N, C-alpha and C positions, 0 to 999 in steps of 0.2 A: 564397617558399612557395606562390604557383600553379603554379608547375612543379613543384614537390616534389608537390604535391597531385593534380596530371595525371599526371604519371609514375606514382604508385601507384598510379590509378585504370585507367591503361592494363596495368600489371601485373597487376592483380586481376581485369580483365574477359579477359585475354589467357591468364595463366599460372596462374592460382589456378582453383579447380574451375568449370569452367563451369555447375555445375548452377545456380548464385547467378546468373546473367547474365539469364536473364528477371525474375526478381526484382528485380534491382536497374533495369532499365530501364524497371519498372512504376511505380515510386513517383517521385512527382514532386518538385520540389525546391525546397522552400519551408523557409529556414531561414538562421539567421545565420552568419558564416562562423566557420571551425574556427580555433583558436590554440593552437599547441604551443611549446615551448620553441625559443629561436633556433637551437640545435643540432639539433632534431628528435629528442632522444634522452631517455630514461627516466633520471632520477636517482635512486638510492637513497634511499629517505626521504622524497625530495620530488617525485613524480610531477609532470608538469606537466598542469595543467589544462584537459580541452576542454570549451570552451564552444560548447553546442549553441544554447543560446538565451540573449537576452541579457535579455529582459523575466522579473523574478522573478515567481512565482505567487502574486500577493495583488491585490486589489480594495480599493477605498474603499466601506464600508460608505455608503449613501444617505441612512442614518439618523443615525448618528452621526459619520461623517466619518472612520472609523477604519481602517484598514490589517486585512482579513481573509483568510484563505488562502482563493483559489480560480485555479482556470486563466484565462490571458489569454484573449481572443477570436481570437490566433492560428491559423494554420490547423493542421490536426492532421498535415500531409504534412512530408516531410523527406529528405534526403538519405540513403541506407540505406548506399551504398558509403562514404562518407565516416565516418558512424557507424560500421562493422563494423570498418575498418581501425586497428590500434595505431597510438598516437600519438609513433610512431619511424619513421625514416626506414629502416631496415632490420632485418629481424627473422631470427632463424635458424630459430624455429618459431612457429608461429600455429593456432589452433583457436577455432571460434565454434560458438553455437548461438542461433538465432535465432526466436521465437515469431510469426511473421507474423500469426496470429491474435489476439494480445494487442494487436500494434501497430495492426491494424485495429479492434479491437473495444473498447479501451479508451475510457473517457467522461469529459468534462469535468467538472471539481470545482468548482461556482459559489460555494460556500461551505466552511465547516470540516467536510464531510461526506465526509472520506477513507476511513471504514468502509464506508459504502453505495457509493461511487464505484470505490472498489477490488474489492469484489464482484460489482458488474454487470460491471465490465471482465473480470473470470474468467470469469463464467459465459457472455458473449458470446464470448470468445477462445476458450473450449474448444468450444461449439456452433458456431463458426465465423460467426457474426453480427458483419456489420460495424455497427459504430455509426451509428444512425439507421436502419438498415435495416430489412427484415420479421423480427419476431420478437428483435431486440434490445431489451435492456432498459437502462436508466438509473438514475440515484442516487434518483429519485422513484419507483422500483417497487421498490427496496429499503426505503427510510425508513421505511413504513407496517409492514412486517416487524418492525424493529427498534423500533418503537415499540409494536407487540402485544407484544413482549417483555417491554418496561418494564412495561405494564399487566397482565401475568400476572402480574409479579413483585410489583408492587404489590398486587394483590387478594388475593395468598397472604400478605403482610404485614400486610394488613389483616385477615384472617381470623384471623391468628394473635392480633393485639391484641384482637379482640373475643372470642374464645374465654378470652383472660385476664382480660378486663373481665366475664365470665360472660355473655357472649352481647349485650353492650351496641353498638350502633354507634356508630364513631367518625365517622361521616361528617359530623355536625355540627361535630366539631372541625376536623375537615382544611376545611371550609368556611369557618370561624372563623379559621383560621390564612391561607387565602388571602385573606379580607377584609382582615385587619391588614394583610398585607403589601403588599396593594393601595393602602392607604390611608397607607404609607409609601412610596409610590413604587417599591416594590422589585418583582421578580419572582420565581416558584420557580424558573425555570431561569436566572436571572442569575448571573454569573459577576465582573462586574467593579464598577463603582461603582453599579450597581440591583440588584446581587446581593443575597439573603437574607444576611444575616451570622448565626453560630453563635448570638448573643444575642439573635435575634428568636424569637417563637413556633415558628418551624419547629422548633427543638430538640426540643420536645415530641414529636413524632412523626416524627423524623428520617428514619428507613428510609422510612415512606410519603411523603412529602413530598419527599424527595429522589429518588425515582423519578417522581412527579409534575413535580418540576423537568426531569426527565430528558427525558419524554414532551414537554414543552413547548419543549426544545431541537430534539429531532427534528422535530418539526411545525412549526417556526417558518416562515411562510409565506414569510418572503423570504432568511432566513440558516439553512437547517436545519442542524443540528451533531452528529455523533455522539460529540461528546466523552464522554458517561457512559458508553460502552462499551468494553471491554477486549478481550480475545482471544475472550472468550466470545460477543461479539455476535457476530463475524466468522463463527464455528464454526456460532453459531445460525443466522444469517441464510442461510448455504449450505445447512441442513439444510431449512430452512423453504421456501425457493423450491425445493428439490429435490420438498418434499411438495406443493408448488402446482404443479407444471410439468405441463402436459397435452400435451407435446409428444414425451414417451417417453423423457425425460432424467431421470437421477437423478445428483444429486451430493452428496459428503460432502468433510469439511474437517478437517483435523488440523495437531495441531503438532508439525515434525519436527525443529525444533535450536532450541537454547536454552542458558542456564546450565544447569552440571549440575545435576539434582535428586539431593534428599537422599533417604534410605532404600532399601531393598533391591528393591524393586518395578520392574521394567525395561519400558518399552515398547519394542520391536524397530526401530521406526519412529523413534525419536526421537533425536537426537544430542545428547549433553552437551556443553556446551564448558566449558575450564577455562583459565586463564591459566598452567598448568602445562605445557599441551599441546605436545609436540615438533613438528618439522617433519612428520615421517612421519603423524602422528595428525590434525595441519592438513591435510595433502593428502587424508586418507580422508575428512575433512568436506567438502572440496570436492567431492570426488567424490560424496559422498552427494546435494549439492544439486544439480550437473550432473546427475546421473542422474534426480531427480526431476522437474526442470525437463523433461529430453528424453523421458521415459517414454511421450508420447503422452497426450492426453487428460487432461491434467493442468496446473496451472503455479504459481507459488509467490507467496505475498504477504507482503511484508515488513513487520514492525512496526518501522519507523525510531523515531527520537527523537519521540516526539509525534505520529507520523503512518504512516498505512498505504499502501501502495502496491506494484504489482506490480514483478516481475520479468520483462524483455520480453526479456533475453538473456542470454547471459554469453560471454565471451571468457579466452584465457590465450596468453598469448606471452612468447618471451624475446627480447630487445633483443640483437641484433649485437655483440658485444663487450662484454657485460654479464653480468653472474652473476645467476642467481634466476630464477624464473619471477612474472610478474604474473597474479595472478587477478582478474577484476573481473564485475562485475553491472550490468548498466543498468536504471535505475530512474528514480525521481523523488524528489527530496528535500521538495518542496514541490507540491502541487497532483497531478495524475494523468498529464499530460504527461511522457513518457519523454525526460528530460532530460540525465542523467549517468550516466559509468559510475563505479562505487564500490567500491573496492577491496576482496575479500575479505576482509582483516584487519580493515578499518575495519567491515565488518558485523559481524564476529565480536565485536570492542572493544562494539558497541551492544549485541549481543546479552547480552555479561558485566555490561554495566553495572547492568542492572537485571532484574529475575525475569519482568516483564512484557513485555520485547522479545524476540521470536521469530520464527521461517521458520515459515509456516503452508503446505501445500500443499492446493490444492483438486483434485477428482480427478471428472470426469463419466463417464458411461457412458449409450450409447444405447441402450435396450431393444428 
């Protein structure tokens, strides 16, 4: 295994484009060993898994003892040369794109706040700010922005209810709901054993109290969560960060890929997916993803299953002696640490499985 890896790295440094050599040399090697199948080949339908990190992105909640989604304390550095190479002994063709800004700018996720952490990493990557460096932002810079979004929604709902009641304030009722829940040992933002159930008084003003619970989750001092947010939260947070930026940057975000939408109206930047799509159409979809990632001043955030994460790189290759091309994206299934190459067909299936799972494009421009 070590001999094969050394030979591959020698081939990479001497015969593949020398443009990558300075980049590879500048990345420190702190990562777990890579494992491939015994014969070093990709087998159709069951590609060997590259294990880039041994530890899962979970930590123990000091309050409850439960496992919560969070990045580990391991170093952010890794061996980029091993990362980029296909997991095969030889290939007939190979292409790769790596966003070094994202690799430098992604931020650790200390709790289930993937929405905030992925947005922070996207902004850092586009602006060329390494995490922890001057001008870089973290999840704690994005969480207040997202909390304000919920507050505004809550106030809008409150105004609607009060108008329906002829101008009567609902504040006393909201406070009574909170007091009764506290007396029951439950929280507005709870989800598990201490969460408020539908049979509680919370049902009376569900929309208002639900947003209060969301604010409680987002602003939790120990384990903030962006669970109350969908894609609208990602898009809105990017827009608000753009409005608040004082360094001359503007940002915008849009949904660019997901399940095919019904109706006649079409967004030229949105690629709709269907399980009926043939090989030629799937190749066009892959090219759309590649182009959006590599256009400059942009990056991709993928809504995986119950998780938001950046797309740090893509690669495509054909293993010598095998038919078909592998298309893969480098991302994170848990936490924000770049950990795994995920096949594009798997990403497509995720997006097709639910209307909410989408691929989003974040774009930035220096004025």
